[in-house]
N, C-alpha and C positions, 0 to 999 in steps of 0.2 A: 639511375636508380640504380642500386648495391645490391650488393651480396644482405648483407643486414635488414634491409630495407625487403628486399627477396622473401627471403627466410620472414621475414614478419609477416608480408601479406599471402606467405601461403597459413599459414600460424592464425590469424585473422578471418581465414578462409575454411578452419576446422580440418588443416591438412597436418597430417602426422609426418615427420620426416625423419629417414633415419641412414644411418650411411654404411651399406655394403662392399667395402674393397675400395672402389674409387667411383661407386656408382651411390646414387640416391636409390633411397626408396621409400612412398608415399604410402599412407592411409589413411583413406576422405570416408566418412558415412555416404555425402556425394561426390560426382565424378567435379572436380573441381574446376575451376574455372580457367576458361582460354589464357586469360590475361597474368593468372599465378602459376601457369605452366610456362609459358613461355616466359616467364622473370625467372622459374629456375632453372633454366636451358639454360638461359642466358649469361646466367651468376653461378652454374652450374659449381665452379672452381671453388670461388670464394664461399659455398653453401655447403661445401663438403671441408674445407678446408674452418669454418668456425663451429662443426658439431665433431670436428675429431678433438679429442684430449691432446693437450701440449705435454710436454713435461715436467710440468708444475702437476701435471695430472686434472686441468681445467678445461673446459671447452670456450672459442669464441661465449656460446651462448650464456656458459655457466658466469662471464664476467657477462654480461648484457645484460644477466639476469641481478647480478650484485649492484651495478651501476641504477637501475629501475630503479632498483629496493631500495638504496639507499636515498635516489634523486625525489623519490615517493617519498617518502619520511618528513626529507628534508621540508618537502615542499607541504606537505599539507600536516604536518605534527609539528612540525620545528616554524611553520608559516613565511618560510624566506622566500622569498622572488625565483619564481623559474631559475634562472640566470646562475646564482648564490645555491639554490637544491643543488644544479645538477655541477657546480664548481665542488660545494664539499662530495657529491658523488664520487665524482671522476678523483678527489682526494685521496677520497677512501681506497679507491682503485687502485694508486698506486700504489700506496701504502701495503695494501693483500698481497700486490703483487711483489715485492721488496722482499715480503715476507715467506715470499712461493717461492719466489726462486735467491734462497743466501747464497753468498759471495762469500768463501771460505779460504781460510792460508793458512799456512804450515803457522807456525809458534817459531817465530828467528826471524821472518823475512818481513819485510811490507805486501801487502797486496799493492798498494798504490804503484812503490817506486823498482821495488824489486830489492831495495836496500835492507844489512842488515842493522840489529841494536845497538845504538851509539851510548855512552857516559850520558853523553847532552841531548841524546835524542831516543829518545825509550819508544817502543813497541805497545802503542794499546791499541784492547781487542775491542771492535764492535761487532755490537753480534748478540746472542741468547744462546745460551745452553743448546737449546732446542737446534737450533738451522746450524751451530757454530760458530765460531771469529773468523772477523777478516781482522787480520792485526796491520796496522796502518801507523803511523808518524804520525803524531796529529798538524805538521803542515803538509800532510797530503789526504790526508780526510777532506777537505771541503772539495778536491777538485774529485775526487773517484767517488764520494756525491752523488756530487754533480754530474757525472758519468753512471751512475747505479737510477740515477732520478728519468734521466736519459732514455734509459732502456725499455725501462717502465714505460715513459712515455708512444714510445714509440712503438712497444707489443700490443698496448691498447689503441694504439692508431688502427691496427689491422682491424678492429671492430668498430672499430667509429667513436673509440670513446677518446673524448679530446673535453680541455679546459675548453669554458663557452671566453670570447675575447668578450669582455666588456671593456665600452667608451668609455673615455675620463668623464 
């Protein structure tokens, strides 16, 4: 069992969990089952990490809620099979992570290679006005984009949000 599953088991048992420093705070109408307390103790560092907000302002709990919401909508509203629904939800989470963790660079320098603009190799802005631009040569964009997606996938994997592999 993981921190994500321990947190879900606690929530299913009616336990409200918070973080105070490095300690977990628990509130419940009735005493939680011993098995739930054991899971929370065993996975305490991971549960604390799930409940803390990251630099993007979201906690692991927020990411799990976003994933669950998109997966449920795709499965029930769009009638997709569960694997397809979860893969769509994963793609939505990757896009949201990229939006919440923008990469910008000063004009005149390629974020991919560090080089400057040349007459035959213009720097192009990638991004939005709200988050700023990453300036890149067109040849540098594919590798930079792949690295950004890899960073999103790794960040989401911490919360056990991942693409579901389907057999061919």
